[in-house]
N, C-alpha and C positions, 0 to 999 in steps of 0.2 A: 504493500500500500504506500502511495506517495505521501511524503510529509507535506502538511499544509503550509502554504506560504505565510511568512510572518508579515502581519499588517502593522504599519507604523506611520508616525508623523515625524518629519525631521527637516530642519532648514539648514543644518550644518552636517558635515560628514561625521563629526564626533557624536552626533545624536542618532545616527543609524545604529540599530541594535547590533550588539557584538556578535560576530560569527557569520554575518551575512556576507556573501561573496559576490553574488550577481542578482541584482534586484531591479525592478521597474518602478517608474514614477508616473503618477497620473494626476492631472489637474494641478500641476506644479512641477518644478525641476529640482528634485532631491539631489544634492551633490553626489557624484559617483554612480548614478544610476546607469545601467546598461541600456535600458529602453526608457524613453521619455515621451509621454503624451501630454503636452502642456499647451492648452489652447490660449493661454496668456501670451505665449511666444509665437504660435502659428496663426493666431487670429480668429479661430472659430468661436461661435457664441458661447458654447458650453463644452464641458469635457467630453461628452458623448461624441461630438462632432470631430474631435481630434483623434478618436480611436479608429484604427483600421477595422474593416468589416469582420475580419477573422483574426484572432489573436492566439498564438501558441505560447504558453507560459512555461513550457518544458525547459528545464535547465535553470530556472529562476528559484531563488529561495526567499524572496521578499517582494512586497508591493507596498510602496509608500506614497505619501503626499506631503505637501508643505503646510497645508492648513486644513484642519478637519472641518468640513462643512458638507451640506447635502450634495453639492455638485461633485465633490471629491468622492463621497460615498457611492454615488451612482456610477461614476466612472470606474471605480475599483470593482464594483459588483459586475458590471458589464464586461470588464476585462477578465475577471475570473470565470465568467460564463463562456468566454471564448470569442467575444466581440459582438457588436450590435446585430450581426446577421444570425447569431445563435439565440437571440431573445425574441419571444413572441411579439409581433408588431403592436398589438394592443397594450401589452405590458411596457414596451419600449416607449410608447406615447406617454404613459403615466410617468415613467422615469424622466423623460425629457421635460415634462411639465414641472416636475419637482426641481430639476436643475435650473430651469428658467426662473422659478419663483425664488430660488436661492441667489442666483447671480444677477438677475435683472429686475427682481421685485415685481414681476408681472408674469402673466401666462405665456406659454410658448406659442409662437405663430402656428396656426393650423391645428392646435390641440385645444379642443373646446369641450363644454358640457361635463359629463361625468369623468372623463379622463383628466381634465383640468382640475376638477374638484379633488380627485384622488391624488393627483400629483401635488397639489398644494398641501393636502393632509399629510402626505409622506414627508414633504419638506418640514412641516410643523413638527412632526414626530422627531425628526433628526435634530432640528434646531432646539427644541425643548430639552432633549436629552443632553445635548452639548452644553446648553446654558446652565444645567444643574451642577456641572462639575467645573473645577478651575481649569484654566488653559494648560496647566502643567500635566493634567490627566487626559488631555484631548486624544492622545494616542490610543489609550485604552478604550475610550468611548468610540473613536473611529473604528477600531477593530471590532468592537461588539456590534455596532450598527451595520457594518458591512456583512458580518456573519449572519445577523438577523435577517437582513434583506436577501442575502444569498439563499438562506433556508426557505424563505417565502417563495422565491422564484422556483426553487427545486420542487417544492410540493405543489406548485400551481395554485396556491391559495391566495387570499387577499394580501396585499402589501401592507406594511405597517402604516398606521393612520392616526393622526391626532387632530382634534378640532382646534380652530383658531381661538386662542384664549381671549377673554374679555380685555378690552383696552384699558390698561392701568398705567399707561405712559404718563409721567408727570408733565405738567404744562411748562415746557422749557422756556417759553416766552416770559411767563410770569416770574420764573426763577431767574430771569436775566441771562439765560444761557444761549439764547439765539440773538445774534446781531446781524443785520443785513448790510452788505456793502455792494450796492448795485445789484449785479446778477448773481452775486455769491453770498451765501449765508455762512456765517461761522457758528458752528454748533459745538459748545463746550460741555463735554460729558465728564471731565476730570473730577474725581472724587465721588462720583455717583455709585461706584461699586458695580452692581449687576448690570450687564449689557442691556440695551434697549432694542426693541424691534426697529430696524432701520426704516422700514416702510412707514411706520407710524411717526417716527421722528421727522422724516421728510414731509409728512403731511402738515406739520406745524409751521411751515413757511412756504412761500411761493417763488423762491429764487430758483432759477434753472440748475444751479450747481451748489453743492454744499461742501464745505471743509469741516469735517468732524474731528474734534480733538478729544483724545482719551488718554488714560494712563497706560504706559507701556509696562508689561509684566516684569520687565527687568530694570525698571526705573526710567524716568524721563517721560517723553511725550510720544504718542502714536497718533498718526494722522490717517484719515481716509478721505479721499476726494471723489465725489461721485455726482452723476447727473440725477436730477429729481424726477422720479417716474410719474409724479403727479402733474408735471408741467409739460404740456405738449411741445413747447418751443425749446426744450432742453437740447443742448448740443449732442451730436452723435459720436464725436471723437475728441477726447481730451488729451490726445497724444502730445500736442505742443506744450500743454501745461506740465505733463509728466516729464518731458525732456528738459524743460527749463528748471523745474524743481530738482531733478536729479543732478544737474550741474551745480546748483546752489548747495546741495547737501555735500557734494564732493569737495567743494571749496573749503569745507571745514576739516578736511583731512581724514585720516584713519578713524574708525575701521572701514570707512567707505573706500572701495578699491578702484572705482571708475566713474568718470563723469556721465557715463551712459547708464541707462537703466537696463535691467534684465538679470537672468540667472547668473549667480557667481560674482556679482558686482558689489554685494553688500550695500546696495543702494535702493532707491524706491523702485516699485514695480507694479504691474497690473495690466489692465486691458483698456479698450477704447472708452468705456463708460464709467469705469471706477478704477482707482489705483490707491496705493498706500505707501507709507513710510517703511523703512527697513524692518525686516523680521527681527533681527538679533540685537538691536540696540535702539534707544530712544533717539528720535531725530534731534539734530542740533538747531533746526530752524524754529523761529518763533511763529505763532499762529498768524500774526499780521503779515509776516514775510510770505507765508504760503498763500494767504488770501490775495496779496498783491500780485504774486506771480501767476496765479490762476486768472485774475482779472486781466492782466496784461495779455495772457495767451488767448483769452476769449475775445479781446479786442482785436488781436491780430487775425484770428479766425474770421471775425465779422467783416473785416476790411477786405478779405480775400474772396468773399462770396460775390 
């Protein structure tokens, strides 16, 4: 009987479980991975789209990701199943919906009705499970959720599902935690502790883009920059902002390794509609610096239209 692959989360080579020799990475670029399916690098909307139709995991001893979330869980499960072509199309539609609710905060194009409802419920199940545990334990939660979903696929039964919880998001405006700077909202979550539902946080302002500030688990500041799904006029590509901010972070020196963003740079990274500060340390940039760089990039994008 073949040994099961080790499922893990790692952003540094030193975080890869001891003893792994040849492992794959999904929905992120784990250092040292022999196979990488990272839609943040190749540009596909969700992790499913970066996977080849058929996948052979023979010879691998691990499967990892850089951030435990629903999209990573879906990508891992489909990779373990042998690729998208090995998954029932109706089930694949639900998985795609879950990934879109995770990464884009809205339903997947072409997936409607019951499939969308079940996909959102699957995303809620994963998100709620991850929110209950500290980030330091995300690897264990990721592995447990992947195995749970893999078992559901194997038995052909219903996929895990959770109802959308009641909205208990605090009024960030009343708390003075949202300030608007033209098209960019600064949302300051530092000191709040438990993470907030990003979709509900976005709903508290009408700016096309938000810069969200939170505490980094290793000290300092963590940023997320994303388009507001509630605003139809939101930009579709924040690439210029990411490039400018990556250069600004690199100007502060190590541990940042490159003025360009992307895997292995210890710099900012992400995709067209959302990106964030480095995984492994708090950003040296101040919130007003990030807001200013985003606003400058948006102005440049507007003048090119």
